[in-house]
Backbone as a ProteinNet text record, in pm:
[ID]
protein_1_A
[PRIMARY]
PVVIVLFAFLFLYLNYFSPAGMREPPGSRDLIRRSRDELGRWTTAQRSTAAAFAITVLLWILPGLVALTLGEQSPIYTEMNRRIPEGVAAMLGALLLFVLPGDEGERAITWREAVKIDWGVVLLYGGGFALGVLSFNTGLAEAIGRGLTGVLPGEGSFALLVASVLIAVILSETTSNTAAANMIV
[TERTIARY]
80.6	0	84.6	194.8	280	340.2	382.1	441.2	338.6	214.6	109.7	87.9	82.3	63	182.6	303.7	422.6	431.5	393.7	395.9	294.9	176	75.4	125.3	186.4	241.7	350.6	440.5	548.5	493.8	392.5	330.7	272.1	195.2	135	241.7	339.4	444	520	561.8	640.4	557.7	431	348.8	290.5	260.2	191	277.1	372.3	452.4	592.1	641.1	773.8	769.2	687.5	679.7	810.2	839.8	965	959	842.9	831.1	793.9	793.1	751.6	694.5	603.7	541.7	635.3	704.4	802.1	907.4	1030.1	1136.7	1106.5	1137.5	1109.9	1192.2	1126.5	1192.9	1205.8	1153.9	1170.1	1091.5	973.5	895.1	968.5	1027.9	1102.1	1225.7	1293.8	1411.2	1373.7	1265.4	1220.3	1178	1107	1063.2	1183.6	1284.4	1404.6	1479.3	1490.4	1560.6	1490	1357.6	1282.1	1296.7	1299	1317.2	1455.4	1557.6	1692.1	1700.9	1626.4	1628	1568.1	1467.6	1403.8	1314.2	1272.2	1184.3	1264.4	1193.4	1258.3	1319.5	1437.8	1501.6	1446.8	1479.5	1435.2	1492.2	1618.6	1680.4	1611.4	1573.3	1504.6	1367.8	1295.7	1165	1182	1284.6	1309.4	1344.6	1425.2	1462.5	1340.1	1255	1132.8	1041.5	1033.6	950	1005.5	1137.7	1198.8	1176.2	1188.5	1165.3	1019.9	926.9	784.2	749.1	803.1	775.5	832	952.4	1014	932	892.1	812.2	677.5	617.3	489.8	504.8	613	635.3	665.1	721.1	745.5	618.1	527	408.4	286.6	287.3	170.5	133.3	229.2	189.7	123.1	170.7	108.9	-32.6	-53.8	-189.6	-283	-230.1	-310.5	-343.9	-246	-270.3	-376	-373.8	-473.2	-613.6	-624.4	-756.8	-807.8	-721	-765.3	-728.1	-639.8	-597	-464.5	-393.7	-262.4	-270.5	-386.5	-402.2	-444.7	-461.9	-505	-400.5	-444.5	-349.2	-275.1	-341.7	-276.1	-160.7	-184.3	-79.4	36.7	4.4	108	191.9	126	198.1	284.2	232.1	310.6	434.4	418.8	533.8	636.4	590	681.2	755.1	684.9	744.1	817.9	774.5	836.4	872.9	975.8	1021.2	1089.1	1117.5	1173.8	1302.8	1387.4	1514.3	1494.8	1397	1368.6	1316	1229.7	1177.4	1289.6	1383.2	1496	1584.7	1611.8	1694.4	1624.6	1493.7	1418.2	1425.6	1413.6	1425.3	1562.3	1667.5	1803.3	1821.4	1767.4	1778.1	1705.7	1592.5	1518.7	1602	1687.4	1772.3	1868	1908.5	1997.6	1920.5	1787.6	1706.1	1633.2	1580.5	1501.5	1589.8	1530.9	1611.4	1658.2	1776.4	1832.9	1850.7	1945.8	1972.2	2074.9	2066.5	2162.9	2178.4	2069.8	2072	2126.1	2162.2	2211.5	2097.2	2129.9	2031.9	2028.7	1931.6	1918.8	2046.4	2109.3	2240	2326.4	2449.5	2542.9	2636.3	2707.4	2797.8	2910.1	2952.6	3055.1	3007.8	2880.4	2825.4	2802.2	2764.1	2733.7	2857.7	2974.3	3094.8	3140.7	3090	3125.7	3042.8	2941.1	2857.9	2942.9	2925.3	2998	2933.4	2977.9	2916	2940.7	3042.1	3067	2949.8	2888.9	2773.2	2655.1	2634.9	2525.7	2544.8	2667.1	2694.3	2684.1	2721.8	2708.6	2562.7	2474.8	2332.3	2275.4	2309.9	2260.5	2307.8	2436.1	2488.9	2422.6	2393	2324.2	2185.1	2112.6	1979.4	1988.4	2084.7	2100.4	2134.6	2225.6	2262	2142.5	2064.2	1945.9	1843.2	1817.2	1719.2	1769.5	1897.4	1952.1	1951.8	1976.9	1972.5	1830.8	1732.1	1593.4	1559.1	1596.6	1562.2	1633.5	1756.7	1830.8	1795.8	1723.2	1685.4	1780.2	1886.1	1980.4	1911.9	1830.2	1762.4	1669.8	1599.2	1510.3	1589.5	1703.3	1786.3	1839.6	1881.9	1930.3	1816.1	1698.6	1583	1542.6	1537.8	1501.2	1607.8	1733.7	1841.8	1836.5	1804.6	1795.2	1680.3	1564.4	1449.7	1468.2	1551.1	1576.3	1659.8	1747.4	1834.7	1781.1	1673.4	1618.9	1545	1563.4	1491.5	1344.3	1257.4	1114.3	1053.5	932.2	861.1	828.3	892.9	863.9	916.8	846.7	887.8	1000.6	1022.2	1130	1266.4	1283.5	1410.4	1435.3	1330.3	1343.4	1382	1324.2	1357.7	1504.4	1551.9	1691.4	1785.6	1754	1838.6	1839.2	1724.4	1716.6	1799.4	1794.8	1874.1	2022.7	2063.3	2204.1	2250.5	2171	2205.8	2212.4	2119	2119.1	2244.9	2286.8	2408.4	2530.4	2539.9	2654.1	2655	2539.4	2531.7	2566.7	2519	2545.4	2691.9	2763.1	2906.2	2986.7	2933.2	3009.2	2962.5	2841.1	2791.2	2738.6	2691	2632.3	2501.1	2465.3	2341.2	2220.6	2227.2	2116.3	2095.6	2204.4	2193.4	2148.1	2202	2163.8	2015.5	1965.1	1823.3	1737.7	1776.5	1699.6	1698.7	1813.7	1818.6	1739.7	1750.2	1680.7	1530	1483.3	1339.5	1292.3
-121.4	0	127.4	124.8	243.8	271.1	166.9	184.1	241.3	195.4	246.6	395.8	434.9	576.5	658.8	610.2	683.3	690.5	583.5	584.6	685.8	689	786.5	928.5	951.9	1083.7	1120.4	1027.3	1052.8	1080.9	1005.2	1026.4	1167.2	1205.1	1338.8	1447.8	1429.4	1529.8	1549.5	1439	1451.5	1503.1	1468.2	1509.9	1649.9	1692.6	1820	1929.7	1894.6	1996.8	2011.2	1905.3	1910	1845.8	1895.8	1830.5	1846	1746.2	1744.7	1835.6	1879.4	1967	1893.2	1760.3	1681.3	1549.6	1492.8	1365.8	1248.3	1251.6	1146.8	1205.1	1156	1207.4	1175.4	1267.3	1241.9	1123.1	1036	920	801	811.7	701.3	577.8	595.9	479.9	402.6	474.2	407.1	336	398.6	336.7	207.3	210.9	91	-16.9	19.6	-77.2	-141.9	-60.6	-115.8	-208.6	-169	-252	-385.2	-383.3	-508.6	-596.5	-536.1	-613.7	-677.7	-607.1	-662.2	-782.2	-777.3	-889.2	-1015.3	-999.7	-1116.2	-1189.7	-1308.9	-1391.4	-1454	-1492.7	-1558.9	-1690.3	-1719.9	-1846.7	-1954.7	-2078.3	-2190	-2176.2	-2135.9	-2119.6	-2009.4	-1901.8	-1793.4	-1838.8	-1914	-1965.5	-2064.6	-2148.7	-2244.3	-2172.2	-2067.2	-1990.2	-1922	-1866.2	-1802.3	-1905.2	-2025	-2130.1	-2172.6	-2190.8	-2228.5	-2119.4	-1994.4	-1882.5	-1880.8	-1897.9	-1896	-2009.1	-2127.5	-2241.3	-2214.6	-2159.2	-2129.9	-2027	-1920	-1816.8	-1874	-1955.8	-2017.9	-2104.7	-2181.8	-2265.7	-2181.9	-2062.5	-1975.1	-1912.5	-1872.4	-1800.2	-1889.3	-2009.4	-2097.1	-2128.6	-2162.5	-2185.8	-2063.7	-1944.4	-1823.9	-1804.6	-1834.5	-1824.4	-1927.1	-2047.8	-2150.7	-2107.2	-2047.4	-1999.3	-1889.6	-1802.6	-1695.4	-1749.3	-1852.1	-1902.6	-2007.5	-2099.3	-2208.4	-2190	-2095.6	-2072	-2140.9	-2085.5	-2139.4	-2273.7	-2309.2	-2437.6	-2548.7	-2514.8	-2610.9	-2721.5	-2847	-2956.1	-2943.4	-2884.2	-2866.1	-2766.8	-2656.1	-2556.8	-2616.5	-2688.4	-2749.7	-2847.2	-2928.2	-3027.2	-2958.7	-2853.5	-2781.5	-2718.8	-2658.7	-2598.7	-2703.5	-2821.1	-2927.7	-2985.7	-3004.3	-3071.5	-2977.8	-2853.7	-2761.4	-2629.6	-2630.7	-2503.8	-2419.2	-2293.6	-2202	-2253.5	-2314.8	-2366.8	-2477	-2563.1	-2671.3	-2613.4	-2514.1	-2450.6	-2386	-2320.3	-2257.8	-2362.8	-2471.2	-2577.9	-2643.2	-2660.1	-2718.2	-2627.5	-2496.9	-2401.7	-2407.8	-2416.4	-2426	-2558.2	-2665.5	-2796	-2796.7	-2728.1	-2721.3	-2660.1	-2565.3	-2503.6	-2604.3	-2704.5	-2808.8	-2915.4	-2916.9	-3020.3	-2966.9	-2845.9	-2790.2	-2761.9	-2769.4	-2750.8	-2607.2	-2595.9	-2465.6	-2452.2	-2372.3	-2350.8	-2451.3	-2480.9	-2565.5	-2702	-2761.8	-2897.7	-2911.1	-2800.4	-2807.2	-2778.6	-2776.2	-2743.6	-2592.6	-2544	-2399.6	-2343.8	-2420.3	-2382.9	-2507.8	-2490.9	-2603.7	-2586.9	-2693	-2685.5	-2584.3	-2571.3	-2471.5	-2331.5	-2304.5	-2173.2	-2160.1	-2269.5	-2265.2	-2237	-2285.8	-2261.2	-2116.4	-2040.8	-1900.2	-1808.9	-1864.5	-1785.3	-1744.6	-1622.5	-1574.7	-1635.8	-1755.2	-1828.8	-1763.1	-1678.2	-1608.7	-1521.9	-1453.7	-1369.1	-1455.8	-1567.1	-1658.2	-1710.5	-1751	-1802.2	-1692.6	-1569.5	-1458.4	-1436.3	-1433.5	-1415.1	-1535.4	-1654.7	-1775.9	-1782.4	-1748.9	-1747.6	-1641.3	-1526.7	-1420.7	-1462.2	-1526.3	-1574.9	-1682.3	-1772.9	-1879.8	-1821.2	-1723.9	-1661.3	-1590.4	-1522.5	-1454.2	-1551.1	-1658.5	-1757.8	-1828.4	-1863.9	-1931.1	-1840.2	-1710.6	-1620.8	-1612.3	-1626.4	-1626.7	-1760.5	-1872	-2004.9	-2037.1	-1990.5	-2020.3	-1926.8	-1818.8	-1724.6	-1606.8	-1601.2	-1490.6	-1357.4	-1353.4	-1228.8	-1182.9	-1277.5	-1242.2	-1192.2	-1255.6	-1212.2	-1070.9	-1043.3	-908.6	-808.4	-844	-754.8	-727	-831.8	-811.5	-731.5	-759.5	-682.8	-536.8	-512.9	-375.3	-300.7	-363.5	-295.7	-279.5	-364.5	-353.5	-233.6	-188.3	-75.3	58	55.6	179.9	257.7	389.4	470	483.3	472.3	492.6	385.4	413	317.1	376.3	485.7	551.9	472.6	483.7	410.4	481.7	612.9	683.9	629.8	601.9	546.3	409.6	330.3	199.4	214.5	313	339	376.8	468.8	512.6	396.1	319.5	205.9	101	75.5	-22	21.2	149	200.6	186.6	221.3	207.7	62.3	-27.9	-169.8	-218.7	-173.5	-214.5	-166.4	-43.2	10	-69.1	-95.3	-171.1	-312.5	-377.6	-513.9	-518.3	-420.5	-423.7	-394.5	-332.8	-311	-435.5	-521.4	-638.4	-768.8	-773.6	-894.2	-853.3	-950.3	-917.3	-842.4	-757.9	-681.6	-773.8	-886.7	-981.5	-1037.6	-1079.8	-1133.1	-1024.1	-903.5	-794.2	-763.1	-759.8	-731.7	-840.6	-966.4	-1075.8	-1064.4	-1031.9	-1023.5	-903.7	-789.6	-670.1	-689	-743.6	-764.8	-865.7
0	0	0	72.8	78.6	-59.2	-127.8	-260.9	-358	-348.7	-437.6	-413.1	-286.4	-254.2	-301.8	-277.2	-320.9	-472.8	-541.4	-687.3	-741.5	-682.9	-726.5	-702.7	-586.6	-557.9	-658.8	-686.9	-781.5	-921.1	-963.1	-1093.6	-1102.5	-1000.6	-1000.5	-995.1	-911.2	-897.9	-1028.5	-1090.6	-1213.2	-1330.8	-1336.1	-1449.4	-1434.8	-1312.9	-1296.2	-1234.4	-1151.1	-1085.4	-1146.9	-1212.2	-1274.6	-1412	-1502	-1632.8	-1709.7	-1791.3	-1866.5	-1988	-2027.9	-2143.3	-2271.3	-2266.6	-2383	-2333.9	-2411.7	-2373	-2399.3	-2514.7	-2545.2	-2638.4	-2627.1	-2714.2	-2860.8	-2950.6	-3092.6	-3143.5	-3218.3	-3276.9	-3184.3	-3062.6	-2967.3	-3009.1	-3066.5	-3110.7	-3220.2	-3315	-3422.1	-3366.8	-3272.8	-3211.9	-3140.7	-3065.1	-2993.2	-3092.4	-3196.9	-3297.3	-3366.2	-3403.5	-3467.6	-3372.9	-3247.5	-3148.7	-3129.5	-3124.2	-3108.9	-3231.8	-3350.5	-3472.8	-3477.3	-3428.2	-3425.1	-3331	-3221.9	-3127.9	-3188.4	-3271.2	-3332.1	-3234.1	-3276.8	-3192.5	-3079	-2975.2	-2862.4	-2908.7	-2857.9	-2889.3	-2796	-2826.2	-2741.4	-2600.6	-2590.4	-2458.2	-2378.2	-2444.1	-2374.3	-2324.5	-2406.3	-2362.5	-2247.2	-2253.2	-2145	-2015.5	-2026.3	-1907.6	-1847.1	-1930.8	-1881.9	-1815.2	-1872.2	-1812.7	-1676.8	-1666.4	-1538.8	-1434.3	-1476.3	-1385.1	-1338.5	-1431.2	-1396.6	-1300.9	-1324.9	-1235.9	-1097.3	-1091	-961.7	-884.3	-950.6	-883.8	-840.1	-924.2	-888.1	-763	-755.9	-637.3	-513.7	-533.1	-419.1	-367	-455.2	-409	-388.4	-444.6	-432.8	-287.4	-199.2	-58.9	4.6	-26.5	28	-22.3	-150.2	-205.2	-141.7	-119.1	-52.4	89.8	159	295.9	297.4	196.6	191.3	166.4	82.7	47.6	146.4	189.2	275.9	422.3	449.4	587	616.7	715.3	750.2	821.7	871.1	938.3	843.2	716.9	616.7	599.8	588.8	567.6	433.9	335.1	205	219.8	289.2	310.2	389.7	496.1	579.5	498.5	418.3	336.5	229.3	167	66.4	128.9	246	313.3	352	388.8	429.8	309.9	198.7	82.4	-12.6	-22.4	-117.2	-47.2	37.2	93.9	-14.2	18.3	-81.4	-142.5	-61.1	-111.5	-214.1	-190	-284.6	-415.6	-407.1	-528.1	-608.9	-540.6	-610	-675.7	-605.6	-663.4	-781.8	-772.6	-883.9	-1006.1	-985	-1095	-1160.2	-1078.8	-1132.9	-1207.3	-1152.4	-1217.8	-1352.2	-1358.8	-1484.5	-1597.2	-1562.3	-1664.9	-1726.3	-1648.7	-1701.4	-1779.6	-1767	-1830.8	-1954.6	-1945.6	-2055.7	-2177.6	-2296.3	-2417.8	-2434.8	-2496.6	-2528	-2677.8	-2717.4	-2859.2	-2910.6	-3037.4	-3107.2	-3042.2	-2999.4	-2945.5	-2805.2	-2740.3	-2603.6	-2506.8	-2380.8	-2277.5	-2256.3	-2178.5	-2154.6	-2092.9	-2003.7	-1949.5	-1948.2	-1985.2	-1982.8	-1864.2	-1832.8	-1719.1	-1745.7	-1871.6	-1907.8	-1871.4	-1892.3	-1858.1	-1708.2	-1642.9	-1499.3	-1415.8	-1458.7	-1379.3	-1390.4	-1486.6	-1502.1	-1411.1	-1346.1	-1254.3	-1134.2	-1087.9	-970.3	-845.5	-810.2	-700.7	-566.2	-556.4	-430.6	-390.2	-488	-459.5	-415.1	-483.9	-448.6	-306.4	-273.9	-139.3	-33.7	-69.9	24.1	61.2	-38.5	-10.6	64	17.3	85.5	229.3	252.3	388.7	473.5	411.9	484.9	527.8	435.6	471.4	579.2	565.5	664.8	801.3	805	931.8	994.2	913.1	965	1020.5	946.5	991.5	1116.9	1118.3	1236.4	1358.3	1339.7	1454.6	1510.4	1424.5	1470.8	1537.6	1473.1	1525.2	1656.2	1673.3	1795.8	1910.3	1880.8	1984.8	1998.6	1915.8	1923.5	1893.7	1789.1	1753.2	1866.2	1927.1	2038	2158.3	2186.3	2299.1	2275.5	2151.6	2120.6	2133.5	2084.4	2093.1	2236.3	2318.8	2459.7	2533.6	2503.3	2566	2526.6	2400.3	2350.8	2417.3	2425.5	2487.2	2637.2	2698.6	2842.5	2880.4	2791.1	2824.7	2774.7	2700	2645.9	2753.9	2753.3	2852.7	2814.6	2911.2	2888.7	2800.2	2758.2	2673.4	2537.7	2501.9	2375.1	2256.9	2147.9	2028.9	1955.2	1981.1	1913.1	1955	2083.3	2132.2	2069.1	2055.8	1992	1845.7	1778.9	1638.9	1623.7	1705.7	1698.1	1728.2	1830.9	1866.7	1755.7	1696.1	1587.1	1467.5	1435.3	1323.2	1353.6	1474.9	1511.7	1506.2	1560.1	1555.8	1411.2	1328.3	1187.6	1116.7	1145.1	1082.3	1128.4	1257.7	1310.2	1253.8	1251.8	1198.3	1050.6	974.3	830.3	799	892.4	873.1	908.7	994.4	1039.5	976.4	924.1	857.6	720.5	644.7	514.3	536.4	442	453.9	460.4	391	392.4	532.7	596.6	732.9	828.8	813.7	902.9	889	766	746.2	807.6	792.5	853	1004.1	1064.5	1210.6	1262	1195.7	1241.9	1232.1	1121.4	1106.1	1206.5
[MASK]
+++++++++++++++++++++++++++++++++++++++++++++++++++++++++++++++++++++++++++++++++++++++++++++++++++++++++++++++++++++++++++++++++++++++++++++++++++++++++++++++++++++++++++++++++++++++++

């Protein structure tokens, strides 16, 4: 909801209070049309990649949709969460890229291409998520939160806000931003 309100505000502000002086740059439609023509039709590998992405996203959001319609206590929701957690859905999507057809008789991604991926970034994000989840599951995040609220003066929410921002800045300087965001939230 906040994004919708901010987007509406930005749209009104840019269109009515700070107009650019033109609706669209001259020749932009022709440039876009030429660029699209140069790209041509989607290749088999591109369609396979889009299908793997769509299946992965569907597996990520399907349990949430089931929870919204049938409730979080539904046996279907519980079973889906147990059998297809987010990590399994992501691995299935990656595996599909090695199985689905690509261009020139190969698969959508080959092992030669997969080893060129910057796995350090992937492991950094994965480790950050794991650290955040583990800090929550082991009670570390709760202990930090209770300790923080115990030393704050009064019961005002402003002091909690300032302390949370400071802790977030310190954590993001010492751990990955992903882990810090998971712990702070």
